[in-house]
N, C-alpha and C positions, 0 to 999 in steps of 0.2 A: 779661809785665810790662805795666803800664798806667800812663801818665802822664796826669793830669787837669789841664786848664787852664781857668780861668774867663775868659770874655771878656764885655765889656759894651759894646763899640763905641767906647770912648774911646781916646784916644792912649795912656793908661797900660797898656791891656791888650795892645797890639800887641807891645811888647818881650817881654812874658811869653809870648805865643803863639810868637814866634820862638825864644825860649830853650827852651821846652818841646818844640817840634818838633825842634830841634837835639839835645836830650838824648834824645828818643825815638828818633831815628835812630841816635845813638851807641850806645844800649843795646839796640836791636832791639825797642823797646817799641811798643805801640799808643798813639796820641795820642787822647785823648777831649777834644773841645772842648765846653764847657758854657756855655750862656747861660740865665739865669733871667729870666722876664718875668712881668708882671702881678701882682706881690705887692701893690701898692696897690689893686688891684681888689677884693680880699677885704674891705677895710676901708672901702669907699666908702659914704657915707651914702645911704640910700634916697631922700632928697629932693634929692640933688645933681643938677644939670643935666647934660645930655649934653655931652661934649667929645670930639673926635676923639682927643685924647691918652689917653683912657680907654676907647676902643673896643677890645674884645678882638681883633677881627680885624685892626685896624691894628697893635696891639702884637705880635701873633703874626707878622705880616708883617715888622715891623721886626726882631724877634728872629731870624727865619729868615734875613733878609738879613745880620745880624751873624755868624751861624754860617757861612753860605756864604762870606762874605768872608774869614773866618778860615781856613776849610778851603782856600779857593783860594790864599791866601798860603802856608800850610804846604805844600801840594802843589806849588806853584811852586818853593819853595826846596828841598824834599826830595821829589822825585817818587815814590820807592819807599816812602814812609812810609804805614803803615796808619792811617787816620783814622776815628774814630767821632764822630758829631755827636749832641749831647743838647740839646734845646730843652725846658726844664722850666718849668712854671708854679708860681710861689711865691716865697718869700724866698730870696735868693741864698745866704746863709750856711747855711740849713737844707738846701738842695739840695746845695751843695758838700760839706757834712759827711756827708750821707747817701751820696753817690756816692763820697766819699773812702774809705769803709769797704771798697770793692772796688778801690782804687787803691794803687799803690806810692809815688806822689808827687803832691802837689798844687802847682800853680804858679799864682801870682797876681801881678798888677801892682800898683803903688802910685802914687797920685796925687802929682805933683811938688809941688803947692801944700801938701798936707798934710805931706809929708816935710820940706819947707823949714821948716815950723812945728814940727817934732818930733812930729807926730801921724801916725796911720794911720787908715784908714777902719774902719767898724764891721764890714764883711764880713771884711776881712783880720784884724782883731783877733779875731773869733769863730773864724776858722779856725786862727789861730796858737794860740789857747787850747784848742780842743776837738777838733782834727783827729786822727783815728786813724792817719794816716800822716804822714811828713815833709812840711813845707811849705817851698817856696822863694818868697821875695818878690823879684821882679825890679824894680829901679828903672826909672823912665821915661827911659832914655837910648836914643839911636838904636843899633840893633844892626847893625853893618856886616858885610860878608863877612869882612873882616880880623879883626874881633873874634871872629867865630864860628870862624875857622880857628885863631886863637890859643887859644881855649877848648878846641877839640878836641885841639890839640897838647899842651896842659897836662894834659888828662884822660887821655892815653895814656901818661903817664910813670909 
């Protein structure tokens, strides 16, 4: 079994990562942590000036740090968990949907600002609409050890 979780380095993706790691441990699944980077580089105008924010090596380094930070958190909380890291270049929705074809569950976080307005982001919307596997949207609330224990107890009934 494989659980796929998308991370983008924002506060909204951390509760999703923790929930996905908890579920992967409960089910005996492998956790695949995915970060998409560099989608906007494909559409950069040839006359656009240089910016370190568009430097591929900088973006790759940031993406790698996001993946490693997520993996370290998951490993700290669940030391026996099998973790796979995927750093993919391209549009997040396209990458997640492609990788979800080989997953049993896709887990994504949601931005609090958008949820408060009754909206969801474009990536989450695309995945909810087109995903070949079930999708879990985790709201951006702190996930405490007590909440995880409660969730585990409820899932074992």
